[in-house]
DRENZARO-525369 format. One record per atom (N, C-alpha, C, CB): x, y, z. Coordinates in steps of 0.02 Angstrom, whole numbers, plus 50000, padded with zeros to 5 digits. Each point is the difference from the previous one (the first is absolute). Glycine has a CB too. Example, Ala and Ser with C-alpha at 12.3 -4.5 7.8 and 13.67 -1.06 7.14 Angstrom:
<atoms>
506604971650390/499555005950000/500455006050000/499054994150062/500775011249902/500425005950003/499615005550037/500594996849892/
</atoms>
This chain:
<atoms>
544044448453810/500695002349999/500125005050057/500064998149875/500505001350157/500205004750052/500645003549978/499454993050090/500585013549925/500585004049980/500355002650062/499445003249892/501214997450103/500415002950052/500505004849968/499874989750073/500205016249956/500495004849976/500525001350055/499145005449922/501484993450062/500555001050047/500335006649982/500184987450017/499805017350028/500245006849983/500605002050044/498845003149964/501595001050006/500525003450038/500644996250009/499105005550057/500974988749912/500614996150007/500515001349946/499324991550056/501285006049954/500525000349950/500044993349965/500655008750067/499234991349867/499974993849962/500694998549971/498775001949972/501504992450046/500674998149978/499984997949926/500294996450117/500165006549844/500114998049931/500714997149996/499205008949953/500844984450047/500654996850003/500415001549938/499514991050070/500175009249872/500365001149937/500325006949999/499224992449942/500435012750083/500255006849999/500415001650063/499025003349931/500904992750120/500355001450062/499725006050036/501004995149951/498345005950044/499675005850031/499424997750044/500345007349902/499434997250140/499414999050041/499625006550003/500574991050069/498955009849885/499645006349994/499304999450030/500655002649896/499075003150127/499314999950027/499514997749947/500305009350080/499244986449939/499494997549953/499444996950040/500864998149910/498555001350058/499434996650030/499894993449962/499475011050036/500284984149999/499884993449970/499274998250009/501194996450022/498475002249923/499304998050000/499964992549986/499635011549962/500034984850084/499914992849990/499264998449993/501054997650065/498814997349896/499324997349993/500024992850021/499725008049905/499944990550151/500064993450031/500744998750016/498964995749938/501354999350030/500714998750014/500455001849941/499644990850076/500125013749881/500385001949940/500165007550001/499454990849936/501175011050051/500195007049993/499755002649933/501034998450073/498545006649929/499715002849938/500375006249976/498914995650036/501375008150010/500345006249978/500515002250052/498985003449935/501594999050040/500495003650041/500045006949971/500664989550031/499075015350006/499955006849973/500315005250045/498974996549943/501015009750034/500295005550039/499605001250064/500435005349895/499864997950154/499645001550062/499345003549986/501095000850061/498384996949971/499355002949990/499624997249940/500455010150052/499784984549919/499664997149942/499294997950020/501114996149951/498425004350001/499304998450017/499904992750018/499655009149923/499844989750118/499824993250021/499254999750009/501124998350057/498564996049936/499284999350011/499815002650069/499974990149923/499435012750083/499785002950063/499974994750055/499355008549937/500524985350044/499944994750050/500674997150020/498884997549954/501665004950017/500664997050014/500225001250072/500305001649879/499994993550151/500295000750066/500685003449993/499404989750042/500705015649997/500635003849995/500474998150057/499395009449943/501234989050038/500524998350048/500575004949993/499674987849997/500545015150059/500565004749998/500664996150005/499295009050053/501164992549900/500664996950001/500545005350011/499594990949923/500225014550111/500485005450013/500624997350035/499055008250006/501534994049971/500644998050028/500124992449994/499925009750080/499794987449867/500094992949988/500284998949930/499054997350079/501354997449914/500264997949935/499564994449975/501195003550029/498554997249910/499574994949969/500394996249948/498975007150021/501044986449985/500404995949954/499684993149993/501055006350031/499134989949918/499744993249995/500214996050061/500055000549875/499544994550142/500154995950058/500674996549995/498784998550016/501605001650038/500644996650001/499894992550012/500575010550042/499924985649939/499984992750010/500574998050045/499464998249888/500394998850169/500514997250044/500134992949977/499655007350100/500914991649868/500144993649969/500284994750047/500205006249896/499904995650168/500264995250048/499815002250071/500984997149923/498524999650104/499805001650069/499824993550035/499595011549966/500374988850101/499834994150040/499445002050048/501194995349992/498195003249989/499445002050041/500014997050070/499355001049896/500944993150111/500014996850065/500475003550049/499744989349944/500715014950031/500505003150043/499795006250035/500804995249925/498605007550060/499825006550028/499874999850075/499535002849889/500234991650137/499904999550072/500644998550037/498854996149977/501685002549986/500644998450032/500505005849998/499814988149968/499985017650007/500455005749996/500245001950070/499435004149896/501214997350110/500285002150063/500214994250046/499315010049990/500594983849987/500184994350043/500734998049993/498834996149989/501525007049963/500714998649992/500355006349975/499774987949976/500885012550035/500375006049980/500674998049972/499415006850089/500764996049853/500654998849968/500124992649988/500445010350056/499054986149923/500074992949986/500274998849930/499064997650079/501354997349915/500184997749933/499414996049972/501254999750030/498784998849905/499484996049970/499964993150034/500175006049891/500414991250125/500004993450031/499665000150069/501064997349939/499075007950100/499675000650065/499255000949993/501055004950047/498764999149904/499285001149988/499664993549980/500245011749965/500074984449990/499704993749980/499954995150058/500455001849885/500074998150157/499994995550058/499465002050049/501224998049985/498645008550021/499515002450049/499295000049972/500895007050050/499034991849885/499345000649968/499454996050036/500605001749893/499514992050125/499464996450034/499815003150067/500394989749944/500095013450089/499875003150065/499605006449992/501054995050044/499145009349909/499685006649995/499375000049957/501115005050014/498784989749947/499404999949957/499584993750009/500635006949918/499564988750127/499624993850011/499455000950051/501014993649971/498625001050042/499474999950050/499475005549989/500824995350080/498995005649858/499505005149984/499344996749978/500925008049966/498534995150054/499364997849976/499825003849937/499634997150118/499805001449853/499825003149936/499905007650007/499464989349965/500305012950092/499925007350011/500675003550000/498954997850065/501554999149967/500675002850001/500275000749929/500204995050114/499714999849846/500255000049932/499675005449958/500234987750009/499125013150001/499645005449965/500265006850021/498984992749992/501085008450074/500215006550025/500705001849978/499264998250098/501204997049903/500685001449980/500035002349927/500424991550082/499225005049875/499995001949929/499645006749991/500024988049967/499455013150069/499625006249993/500425006050022/498944993650020/501455005750034/500425005650021/500495002049945/499904996050119/500404999049850/500465001549945/499665003149941/500704990750037/498695007049948/499635002949944/499825007350012/499544988649975/500245012950085/499845007050016/500615004449995/499094996050076/501475001649949/500625003849996/500215001349928/500354995150109/499584999849848/500185000949930/499545005049965/500434988349998/498925011450016/499545004749969/500165007250020/499114991249999/501075009750064/500185006750024/500625002749964/499504997250111/500924998249864/500605002149964/499924999949924/500654995650095/498735003249882/499885000549928/500014993449963/500485011050007/499584983450028/500004993449967/499284997549993/501144997450047/498695000249894/499344997249989/500034992749981/499605011249966/501004986050027/500084992949983/500654997550031/499365001449891/500674992050122/500604997350031/500074992649983/499925008450093/500684989149918/500164992849996/500214997950070/500365000649876/499214995550156/500104998150070/500284992950004/499065007750035/501564991849988/500314993550013/499814998050071/500975002149918/498484994550088/499724998650066/500324993950032/498925005249963/501014994350103/500304994550037/499544998050057/501165004049971/498724989650035/499654997250057/500424994250027/498865003449954/501134995850112/500394994850031/499534994350023/500885008450036/499284985349946/500594997849963/499894999849924/500304993350099/499075007049878/499844999849929/499425004749986/500424988149990/499515014149947/499415004149983/499354996250010/500705006249917/498774997550095/499334997050005/499535003849954/500224996350119/499265000249858/499515003549958/499655005550039/499844989549933/500055009350132/499675005150041/500435006150008/499394991050061/501265008049952/500455005750008/500085004049936/500604993650087/499455003049857/500065003649936/499355003749984/500814991349960/498625005850058/499375003449989/499955006350042/499464989049974/500805010850087/499995005950043/500445005549971/499794992750100/500785005549873/500445005049969/499665003149941/501014993750037/498675002249921/499655002749941/499435004650021/500294989749936/499345008450117/499455004150024/500255006750027/499364989750026/501215010250007/500275006250028/500165005049945/500474993650096/499845004049850/500165004649945/499365002549967/501084994049981/498435001650010/499385002049968/499635005250043/499924988749946/500085010450120/499655004850044/500335006849999/499654990550071/501015009749922/500355006449997/499935003249931/500814995950086/499074999949863/499925002649932/500624999349957/499185007850046/501264987749972/500614998949962/499944993949955/500665005350092/499704994949853/500114993949960/500644996750026/499415004949897/500584988550105/500584996650029/500084993149968/499855006350108/500784991649890/500164993049986/500264997250066/500275002049876/499394993050150/500204996850063/500354993549983/499035005250064/501624994549951/500424994349979/500354997050060/500175005349887/499564989350141/500344996950058/500704997649982/498894996550045/501575004949999/500694997949988/500074992550009/500415011350039/499944985549915/500094992850003/500744998449996/498874998049947/501324996150077/500704997949999/500024992549997/500365010150065/500164987249904/500094992849999/500624997850038/499414999749891/500855004750150/500504998050049/499955004750060/500784995449910/499415002250147/499905003850061/500515005650006/499534989850054/500315014949992/500475005350015/500664997250025/499035007550027/500944987250013/500604997150029/500434996549947/499394998650109/500294999149839/500374996949945/500285005349952/499274989850010/500375015749984/500195005249951/500645003750021/498795001249970/501304999750095/500605003650024/500564995050010/499285008950057/501244991449903/500534994850003/500294999350070/500275002349881/499744991550144/500314998550064/499585001650061/501045002049944/498375001150047/499615002150058/499764994150041/499655010149937/500064984950030/499734994450037/500554996350038/499094998949915/501485000150053/500554996550033/500305004050057/500244994449893/499685012350105/500295004250052/499565000250063/500535006949911/498854990950085/499565000150057/500164994250047/499115005549931/500814995650134/500074994450048/499464994849985/500485007750088/499664985949926/499524994749985/499295001450025/500954992250004/498945010450056/499315001350022/499645004949954/500354997750117/500015007449859/499695004949956/499894997049931/500555009250064/499894986449914/499894996649936/499354996050002/501254999449981/498654997150074/499394996150006/499395004550001/500634991150061/499425014549974/499445004850003/499865003049932/500295002650119/500254999149845/499915003349935/499654995449950/501025006850022/499174986949979/499734995349951/499464995550028/501095000249944/498805000150122/499494996050032/500094992549986/499225009749991/501404988350002/500174992949991/500664998850036/499394999449887/500724994650140/500654998550031/500555000949948/499474991950080/501095010849943/500565001149953/500304993449977/500255010950057/499804988449878/500364994449971/500565003049958/498974992449999/500895008649938/500485003549959/499695006749983/500504989349952/499915015950046/499735006749991/499595000649936/500975004450063/499254992449884/499635000649937/499314997050006/501084999749937/498884994550095/499354996950008/499555004150046/500524988849980/499785013850073/499615004150046/499745006249964/500674995850097/499775007349864/499805006049964/499434998549952/501155004650010/498874989549959/499484998349952/499324999850034/500834993449934/499165004750130/499364999750035/499745007050017/500334988850046/500105016249951/499795006850017/499635003449943/500985000850076/499064996349865/499725003449942/499245000350004/500964996049931/498775010050064/499285000949996/499794999249928/499995007750101/499614987249886/499864998149931/499735005749957/499784988850042/500595013249907/499775005449957/499374998249962/501165003849989/498754989849995/499404998049964/499385001550041/500654991049941/499405008150125/499435001550044/499845007449999/500304990350072/500225013949935/499905007250000/499715002449934/500945001250081/499334996349864/499765002049934/499284997749991/501164999549953/498684994650073/499324997549997/499515004650035/500444988549994/499755014150065/499565004750036/499895006349958/500424995450110/500115007049858/499935006049959/499524998749942/501175003550030/498874990649940/499544998349945/499284999950025/500914993349944/498985003550114/499324999750028/499745007050014/500254988850050/500165015449980/499785006850017/499875004049937/500664999550105/499734999449843/499885003649937/499324998349972/501235000049977/498574993750027/499354998149973/499435003050041/500514989449957/499605011450109/499475002550044/499985007750002/500124989750068/500425013549915/500045007350009/499545003649952/501184998850038/498435005849988/499555004149960/500125007450017/499144990749995/501475011050021/500165006850020/500485003149950/499824997050121/500455008949897/500495003349958/500694997050007/499345010450010/500724984350030/500654996750010/500034993749957/500085004650117/500514994149855/500124993949963/500524995850037/499725005749891/500264987850098/500444995550036/500554997449954/499054996850074/501555003249952/500584997049967/500414996550054/500025009049908/500594989150076/500464997450050/500695002749985/499314989550016/501115011050035/500655003249991/500554996050035/499445011249990/501114987449976/500564996650033/500305004450055/500254993849894/499905003250163/500285003750057/500764999349999/498944998350068/501415007349926/500734999750001/500234998550071/500095008249904/500464988350104/500404996749947/499874992549998/500895008850013/498474989349987/499844993050015/499604996649945/500015003150119/500114998649818/499624996649948/500464997149947/499055007850021/500704986949950/500354996749945/499484998249947/500924995550078/499174998949890/499584998349943/499264999150015/500994994849953/498865002050105/499304998450015/499595006450006/500364989550058/499875015149983/499635006250010/499955004049936/500385000250118/500165000349845/500005004049939/499514997349949/501195003150021/498804990349970/499544997149950/499285001050021/500874991649970/498995007850095/499325001050024/499785007249993/500174990750079/500275014049937/499835007149993/499905001849927/500655002750104/499784994649853/499935001449928/499344997649974/501244999249988/498534995050036/499374997249976/499415004450017/500484988750012/499585015450041/499465004550019/500035006749964/499974994350110/500555006949851/500085006449967/499455001149949/501244999350017/498505006849976/499485001349950/500224998449929/499575008750075/501084991949911/500244998749933/499954992649982/500765009750011/499164986050040/499944992949988/499284997649999/501114998650053/498435006049956/499304998150001/499615004449951/500104996250120/499355001349856/499605003649951/499535005050033/500084990249925/499785008950141/499535004550033/500285007050005/499544990350064/500045014749925/500185007050007/499625003050057/500255000949879/
</atoms>
């Protein structure tokens, strides 16, 4: 057993709305005592000074995008639509090291701000990969965070989701967007859909392989999901499975 005593910090009591000086004694990964300043500790305990620090339970970031950390500063005052349109440009063409680093940067930043767990709506272009999801999981594990890594999935394209967008594009851009000669906009848009079943399948594979503090799920990407994505994401929910 290893002991650690954290001294000199202000311990947050949410129920009372106070933050009073106190020491915290841990045994391995378990808090054994929260006592007054100077409380006794085993002689072998490692002492950590928390002077001028607020001590509180780990925060949970319920919505983050690990893939976006390497793209910070690449756009300014963008609407959601502009951001979605630029996503392949600012987050594409990455190797596995890039994907690991981007997630790791976000994890370090969250830990510095008091977050110890997060829900990461990850994105890879054009589709999630088991390797990319594994790198994200490894990044969180190496930093020491718990995480749910949920690749964003959609059953209709960005160009189909925004009313009138595909029809408003010049024909050359329509062909580029859908990578098919323009026929009817609805048919062209249908070809733009990145199969949600494929993305959800990658998440399932990664979940079976993951042996870290990260768990795998899948998440519908607004505003581009309908029945297919929702049913697939629901099937991966813990409430629908017996495994704990």
